[in-house]
N, C-alpha and C positions, 0 to 999 in steps of 0.2 A: 344594372343589377349584380350582384352576386350569386353565381348558381353553383347548386352540384353538380358536376357532372360524369364524376362517376365512384360508387361505394367497394371498396376491392376488400378479399377479407383473403386469409390462407392459412390454414393452420401452420405448427415449425414441422419440418424435414430434417434430414442428416444429411450433406454434401459430403463430399469429398474435396479436402481444400490444401492444397501442400503438404501430402501425405497425409492430414487429420481429417478426420472427423469432425462435422461442424454441425449442433441443431440450430439451427434458425427460424425463425419466421418474416425474414425478410421479404421471401417468394408472396405477390399477393396478388390478385386475379378479380377481373371486376364482375360484382354479382347480378342477374339480370331480375327484374320485380325489386319489391319491398324488400329492406332489411331492420331487423330489429335490434335499438339498439338499448345494450344494457348498461349499467351505472360502469360495470371494467372492460367491456368490450363488445364488437361488434357478432349477433350470432356467425358464427361460422371462422370467428379469427381465432387467432392466438398467437402467445410471444414463445420466443424458446428460450429466452435471457430474462427472467422477471427481473431480476435485480438492476436492469437497463433498460426495460421497456415496460410498459404496459402497468398494471392496477393503477387506481382509483384519478392520480395524476394524470396519467400517461395513458387515459382507455381507447382515445381516438387520435391517429395522425391524422395531421392536412396535409396538402401540397396544394401548390398553385398550378396553372396550366401555366402560367404566365413565364414560372423559374422553367418548366419544361421547354418552352422555346428559345429561351438562355440557353441553356445548357447543348439542346438542338447545335446552336450558332459554335456556343464553345469548345464543343467537342465535335464538332462535323457528323454526329448523330446523326439518322435516321429513322432508329428502330426500335424510339421511344414508345411505350403503349404505358396506358394510365395503372398507376401502382407498382413502374418500374421503381419509385426510390420508396417502398416499402409504406406507403401510405394506404390508408382508407378511406378518408374524401380526396380525390382529385377535385377541386374548385377552381370558380372562376372570380375575379373580381376584388379578392382576399388578400395581395401582397402582404410579405413581409416588412417592409418600411412602412405598412399605414396599419394593420390590425395594431392592437395592445391588450397588453396581459390585462386581464378583466375583462376586455368586452364580450359581451353575451348575443348569443345569437339563437334565433327560433328557425328550425329549421322541419317544418312538417310539423310535427304535435311531439316532435323532443327540442330539449336545451340544452344551449353549452357553454362550458366559460373557457377564454382561456388561461393555461396555464404556467407553461414557461417556452421556450424553442426546442427545439426536438436538437439531442444531446445524440449527435453523429458516431458512430463505430466502424471497422474494417468490416463490417459485413454491407453495410450498404457498398463497400468499396466491389467487395466479387458480385453483388448483382448488378451492378452497373457494367464490371469488368474494368476496372478503374480504380487499382489501388489510390489513388493521389483523391479519389471523391470526399473521405471526410473532410479533410484539411478544402478540398474547393468549395465543399458546401456551407462550409464556414466562415471562411474569410471573403467569401463571394456577399454575403449576407443574406443567405438565403437558403437558411436549415432547414424552413417548416415550423408546425408549431401545434402543439396537443391540443385538444380540448378535453376537461373534464365534464362529465355529464347531469348535468343538475335534474333534466327530468327526460325518465327514460319516453321510447316510441318508436316509431319505425320510419325509414328513410328511404329515397330513391331518386336514382342520377334524372336530373331535370328539376330537382326541388329549389325554389327560390330560398337563399341564404338571407335570414332578413334580422338588422342588429336591434337590441333591445335593451341595452344596458350598456355601463362603461363604468371603469374604476374611475377613482378621484382623482389619481396619480397616472397621467398618462405617459407611458415610455411602450415605444412600437417591440415588436417580437427582435427586430432587426437591432434596437438598441441596447436592448437586454442582452440578446447574444452575441452584441461588440462587447460591453461591461465587464465579463465573464472572460471571451476569449481573446480581446487586442489587449497591447501592451498598457492602451489606456486605462484607467479605474478613478476618473476624478469621486472626488470622497461627497461632492455632493449628491452628482448622479447616484451612486451605492446609496448616498441617507434615500433619496426620490423610490429607488427603486425597492427599500426594502420599507419602505412604507405601503406598498401594491401587496393589499389581502390576499388578492389570490394567488399570487405567488408560489410555482410549488415549493415546500420543503424542502426539498435537494435544493435547490437555487438558492434558497434562504438561506440553506447553511454558508453556500461557496462564496455569496456575496457580503455577508456578513464575516467571513474569515477573510477576505479581503479590506472589509473596513477596519478591524481588531489590527491587522496589519500594519496598516497606515496610522493608526493610534499607539503601535506600540513600536513604533520604525522598526519592524521585525527585519530589514533588509530586504535583498531584489528575490527576482522572480516572482508566480503567483499562488499567492496562499491560497485560492481560492481552490485551486486543480490539485497540488500536490499532494501527493498520499502520505500519510503519515512517518510512514517507512523515509518519508527525504525530508523531515523537518530536523531542524537544528544543523546545517547543513555548516560547514568551515573549513579552511581552505584546505586546497590540495598541498601535499607535499610529506617529507618524516624531517625530525628534527635528532638531532644525535643526543641521548641520552647515555651516562653513565647507572650502570646496577652497583644500587648502595647496599642490596643486601638480599641474599638465595635462604630461603627457608623450606622447609622441609614439612610439609601439614600434615600429611598421612601418609600411607605405602604410595600411590598415586598421585599425588598433588603437592606441584612447587609453587610457594610464591616468592613474585622476583617484584623488587623494589627497584625506579629508576628515579634519575635526579639529572634536572640540569648540568651539564662537566663547571660552568662558573657560575654556580649558586642562582642566578637567573629565577624570577618566578616561571610557572609553567601554568598553562592554560585553564583555568577552572573547569571542571568536569559536572557534568550534571549525575547525580546519583540515579545507575542502570547504564550509565553507557560502557564503551569500549575503547579501545587501541586497536590501531592495523602494528604490525610490524615488520617490518622487512629484512629476511635474515639470510645469509649468504655461506650457505651449506660446503659450497665448493667456488673456486676464483674461479673457474672456465664455466658452469650448468648457471642457467636463471635462479634469480632470488625466489625465496620462501615469502610468501605474504601467509600470514594468521593473524584472526583478529582475536585478543582477549580482552575479558569484561575485568573493569576496574574495580578490585574488590576492597578496599578499603576507605577508612574515614577520608571527606572530600578535601585534598589539601591542594594548595598551587607549589609545594617545596618537592614533593614526589607523585608518583603515582606507583601502587604495587595492584599486580594482576594476577590471578591463579590459574596456572597449567597443569591440565591434565598430562600425564604419562600413560599416553595407548601405547600399547603393544609393538605398532609399526605405525607410529602416529612420527613423521616427519618433523615440523615442528616442534615437539612437546621432546622427542629426545635427542634432537640437536642443542637447545636449553638445557636439557639437562647433563649431556655430556662434556657442552663445550665451553659454554657459558660460565663464566666466572664473574665475580666482583670487583670493580672498577672497569669492567670492560666496557663498548659504545654497541650500543643498539639502535638503527634507526625508527623513531617511535615517531606513528600519525600523533595528529591532537585528537582527542576525543571526541567520538564519535555518536551515532547513530537516537534513535526514540521511544525507546525502553527506558523511560526515567517515570522516577519519583513523582504522581501530579500533587499538587496542593490540594487544601480542603480539610474537612472534617468528614470526610466518609472515613468509616472501621479501613483497615490493610491488611493484605492476608499476604504475606509472602511463603511463595508454595515454590520447592523447588526436589530436585533429586541431583547426587551428586554433584559434580563439577556446576551443575547447574546454580548453587548457592554462590556461586561470585557476584553476580549481577546486586539480587535481592540483598545479600549482604551489607552492600555499599547502602543500598534502602535504609537498611536496620541500621547504619551506622547513621546516617541523617538524621532518624526520624529520634535518634537516640540525641545526640547532641544536640538538639530542637529540645529536647526535654517534652515530646508531644505527647499530650493529653489525648489524642485519636487510641482507638481501639486497634490494636497490632497484634496478627496471629503468623507464628512463624510455623508453619509448616514442610518438616523433609525429613528426604528418604535416603538409605544409605545404605551401604550390604551389612556394613558393621562398624566397630569403633575404629578399626584400624583403614576402613578406605572412608572414613566421616571428619572433611577437612573443618576447620573452624568452628567446633564446637567449643571451645574454649571460649572463644570469641565470641558466641551467639550468648552464652551462659553468663559473659560478664556484663554484656548491653542490655541486657530484656530488664535489669531491674531500674533502669532508668526510663522507663517507659510504665507512666500511671495504670493503662490498660494495656499490658505486653502478657503474652502468652507466648509457648512456646510447644508443640508435640513431633516427636519423632520416632520416626520407624525405621527398624534394621531388619531387613528382610532374611537376611541368614549368623543374626549376634553369636560373635564366638563366644567362648567358655567363661571367659574371667569379663565378659560385658556384662553389664550391671542395668537390668530394668527399674526405673525411676532414677537412675542416676544419669546414664549414658545414652538412654534411649525408651520411650513410654509404652510401645508395642513390637509387637512381631508382626513381618510380612509389610504391606503395603499399604499406599498412603490411597481411599478409596472413597467413593460416594459413604457409606457407613462411618468408615473414622469421620469425615465431615461432618456426620450427624451427629455422631458423640462429639465430638468438638466442637460446635456450633458455629458453622461458619455465615457470616452475617449476609444477607441476600442481597443490601445496597451496599455491600465492600469491595471496594476498587482490586481488583486481584492481578498479583504480578507472577506469573510462571514461565520456570526456568529451567529446562532438565535433555535427554532423551526423547528422539520421535518419537514412541512409543508410549512413554510416559506423561509427555505432550497431550497427547491424541486422547488417553484414557481422561487425564485430568478436566480435559476442556469436555470430556463427552459426562463425567461426573456432577463437573460443575454446573454445566445447562442440565441436566436431572434438578438440581436443586434452585432451575428459574433465576441463576444467578444471569443479568442480563450479559450479553454478547461484549457490548463493548464497553464494558465494565472488565473482561478479563484483558488484559496488557502481556503479551507475549514475546517474548527471547529464542532467536530461533541460533545457536552456530555456525552449523554449516548451512547458508544459504538463507533465503527468507521465504515467507509463502507467496507463492506464485499466485499470477492469474490471470489464465487464458479463455475469455467469457465467450462459452457456448461451445467450446474443446471440449470434446464427449470421448471417452473409453480410453483415452491416453494412458498409458504404462507410465507410470515412477520410477527412475531410475536418477540411481547417485551420478551426479555431475561426474563430466568422464571428460576424453581428447577426443576430438574427432577423428572421420576414420582417415580422413590426407591432412595431415595437421604441415604447413607448412613448414619450411627451418627459415626463412629469410623474411623480413615488414616486421614495424613493431609488433611488441609483443603484447599481446593484451590481459593482463592475470585478472580472476573472478578473483577477490580476494575471501569473502567468505566461504567458497565453495571450493578451496582450494585449487582451481585450477587455472596454465598459463597456456594459452594457446597464440601461437601466430597470425598477425592479419591477414589474410588473400583475396585483395579490393575483389577478382575477378569471380573467388565464391559466395560473396557477402556482400549486401549494400547495405547493411546497417550492422551497430554493436550484437542488437538483438538478433539477427539471425545468424552469428556467431555463438551469441550463449545459447540461441537454439539448439543447436547443432550440439551444443555440447552436454546434455540437458540443465541447464546450469539453471537453477528455478528465477522466473521473469513474471513482471506485470506486465502490462498492457490493454490495449482496447483499441484504440485506432491507429494504431501503424504508423503516422503519417504526423508526428508534433503538437498536436491538437491537445489532448486530453490531460497528460504529464500524470498517467497512470506509471507511465515507466520510468519516472523521474528518479533517480538513486545519486547516491554520492561517489562522488571523484574523488578518489585516494591521493593519488595523482598524474600526474600529465596533462596532455592536451588533446582534445577532439574537434573535428569542426561537423559542419552537418548539413546535408543532404538528404531532403531537400531542408529549404528552414524551415525551424519552428515558428509558429504564428506569436508567441513570445517565449526567450529565452528562460531557461532555468533556476533557479537560486545561486549563486554563484558558491564553486562547491560543489557543486553536479553537472549532473547532464541526463540528455533526453536517451536513452539507449535506441530505440525503434528510429532516430533519425538522423544517429551520428557514425563518423569514421572515426580512429584513431591516427592522430596526427606525429606523432611517436608513440614508445611505450604506456601505457596505462593499466592504473588501476582502478577496478572499478567495486564498490560496495556488493557486490551481488555474489 
């Protein structure tokens, strides 16, 4: 007979961890007496991170006393108490390798349905004082599972758990867990899992991505886990390309076109992607790595990049002062996931300053295809002298049946003509969006300075443009994901306090930081990135979730601990990797 041994609840609290403050609800304590179960949670319970826990699909987390006994033996622990794994229900008699997704259970007056395995994160490692715990739970096939609440009621310790229904397709929690996280993703089992109506939407999306990757032959890695930032991986390394042309686009922007020295075709880029340049300002110093968007039409004959010349910009000033036609530059293959999506939805290309470069490549692609989609080009610049590619945009727009443009100058010059050079004085804003009429169902491609990006996202949100339709490119770094960490100051990437003078050189290409690896100071490249305030994404920190998967521009890494599944070729997991030799990472 299955029984409910303990009902555990707890409200989120702030704890100190590695010098940071983490807001978490992982601490749960047994309830005395009966407890009401609502659609979204138990009375007295709460979640610190609602993006990863809680909600209708994950209202109640369940863990088994049989697994407690397993971990007591494996970890040599005698101090485990009910609620130790963050569960709401500590139960007996329903192991993960028997319970199936879609099983329904009556506990007293409440009715529940199994929706998914638990997705583990670093916070269970904090609670257990065992950093490896997320990987151990997942690899052991003992993750626990979530209930959806079909009928509210009251429950208490000692209640019998009665099975009252099941799904047509029978797949256990352990099987579904292994299907996503292990290296084996058999097509027939993916198809079976996707026929289970009770499977939560999040897991459904992940398994659909795995199935789609098998259909398209997308390559290595786990498409069900890799973030969008890690899609479209390419082989690490640089190729020597000759400078074919250098053009002054405006007062502070150069275009540099590059081709293969022997006339061989280049790897085709997707509209919106960028390349990484390895520059050598001095013979003795470390190289500089800079990322530049491809700004021209799609071509296998040449790449064109747009370079902003900043007063103190090492990369831009080196290219302006020292690079000439026929010089050779080290250039990576095109990379990045900020790409034009196919379909028929309207397209909004929204940029400021040098942010025009990737969206200009998208405009070229749309014009070349004679697209009949509604296309709206919105750009802001200081004035005509600081407005790159203006003539090209005006030349491309007539190729689009439903193309429109709107340009704002913040400080137009005396010779700048409204209606010819620009459409309005000021900045792009919600009022401008209302005036030009941004379609709510549009795909929006946004690139520009940090403050501009924040303002535009706020204005788009006010117009009810769906967040998943807003595609963002960030030149210097990427958007971080540090679940549960609160109150952390945002600082520009910098060298660590005590940079080593020997060891492999770890270069964070998009952040412009190069640091020597010191094995005694850091356990992973993630820890080194955090010491430099390089924006990173992570959740499990043990090679399970792949949120940290990033592009490996060049070099080689080793893993410790070994991830449950390797990333795609050309990528790395920064949370559990260490450099074998000099590496360049797309962060």
